[in-house]
C-alpha positions as CSV (number, residue, x, y, z in Angstrom):
1,X,157.9,56.7,76.3
2,X,159.3,54.4,77.7
3,X,157.0,52.6,80.9
4,X,160.2,54.0,83.7
5,X,159.2,57.4,82.0
6,X,156.0,57.5,82.7
7,X,156.1,55.8,85.9
8,X,158.4,59.4,86.8
9,X,155.7,61.2,85.7
10,X,152.6,59.3,87.5
11,X,154.7,60.1,91.0
12,X,155.2,63.6,90.1
13,X,151.1,63.9,90.3
14,X,149.7,61.7,92.7
15,X,146.3,63.1,92.8
16,X,145.9,61.9,89.4
17,X,146.9,58.1,89.9
18,X,143.7,56.6,90.7
19,X,142.5,58.5,87.2
20,X,143.3,57.1,83.7
21,X,146.8,57.9,82.6
22,X,146.3,58.8,79.4
23,X,142.6,59.1,77.4
24,X,142.1,59.9,73.4
25,X,140.2,63.9,73.3
26,X,138.0,65.7,70.7
27,X,140.1,68.6,69.0
28,X,138.3,71.3,67.8
29,X,137.7,75.0,66.3
30,X,136.7,77.7,68.6
31,X,136.6,80.8,67.3
32,X,139.7,81.4,66.1
33,X,141.7,79.1,68.3
34,X,141.8,75.8,68.8
35,X,140.6,73.7,71.8
36,X,141.2,70.3,73.3
37,X,138.0,68.4,74.9
38,X,139.0,68.1,78.6
39,X,137.2,65.2,80.3
40,X,135.8,65.3,83.9
41,X,139.2,63.0,85.5
42,X,141.0,65.5,84.1
43,X,139.1,68.7,85.6
44,X,140.6,71.3,86.8
45,X,140.0,73.4,90.8
46,X,141.3,76.8,89.4
47,X,139.6,79.2,86.3
48,X,143.2,79.7,85.7
49,X,146.2,77.8,83.3
50,X,149.5,77.8,82.1
51,X,150.5,76.8,78.8
52,X,153.7,75.3,77.6
53,X,155.4,73.3,75.1
54,X,157.9,70.7,76.9
55,X,160.6,70.0,74.2
56,X,161.7,67.1,76.5
57,X,158.4,65.4,76.4
58,X,157.5,66.9,73.2
59,X,154.3,67.6,74.9
60,X,151.6,71.0,75.6
61,X,151.9,70.7,78.9
62,X,148.7,72.7,81.0
63,X,149.1,73.2,84.7
64,X,146.3,74.7,86.9
65,X,147.2,78.3,88.5
66,X,146.1,80.4,91.3
67,X,144.6,83.5,90.5
68,X,147.4,85.6,92.3
69,X,149.6,83.5,90.0
70,X,147.9,85.1,87.4
71,X,147.6,88.3,88.3
72,X,151.2,88.5,88.6
73,X,152.2,87.2,85.2
74,X,150.1,89.7,84.1
75,X,151.9,92.7,86.0
76,X,154.7,90.7,84.7
77,X,153.9,91.3,81.0
78,X,153.0,94.5,81.7
79,X,156.2,95.6,82.9
80,X,158.6,93.8,80.1
81,X,155.7,95.9,77.3
82,X,157.7,98.5,75.0
83,X,157.5,102.4,75.6
84,X,154.7,101.3,71.8
85,X,152.9,99.2,73.3
86,X,152.7,101.4,76.6
87,X,151.5,104.2,74.6
88,X,149.5,102.2,72.7
89,X,147.3,101.2,75.7
90,X,147.3,104.4,77.3
91,X,145.4,105.9,73.8
92,X,142.4,102.8,74.7
93,X,139.2,103.8,75.5
94,X,136.9,102.4,78.3
95,X,134.0,101.0,76.7
96,X,130.4,99.9,78.7
97,X,129.2,97.0,77.5
98,X,126.4,96.4,79.4
99,X,123.4,99.0,80.3
100,X,123.2,99.2,83.9
101,X,119.4,98.3,85.1
102,X,117.3,101.3,85.7
103,X,114.0,102.7,84.3
104,X,113.8,103.8,80.5
105,X,114.1,106.8,79.8
106,X,110.8,107.9,79.1
107,X,109.3,106.7,81.9
108,X,111.8,108.5,83.9
109,X,110.7,111.5,82.8
110,X,107.5,111.0,83.0
111,X,108.3,110.2,86.9
112,X,110.0,113.8,86.6
113,X,107.5,115.4,85.2
114,X,104.8,114.3,87.7
115,X,107.1,115.9,90.9
């Protein structure tokens, strides 16, 4: 990449200009996905990101997005689903992952019996 291109990229992101222009980081596997350790200097303020591949830069670009943008992207994905995918989605059953905190059933029964 030429010095001119690097300068243009830095100009587009003034909040990062005081930080290191680049770092080498670790790539590792996380389940079935590949992950990259992002140093603290490049930490995102959002918990959502958009990942794209830029052919001109020949680079993966990660950009933080707001919760509202993420919600709109999800809705757009739902709108673009085929009828077959929508039918499959309707067939899914909700499975409760966590038990609601409460008394053990045997203790509840003892209380009922004592009333």
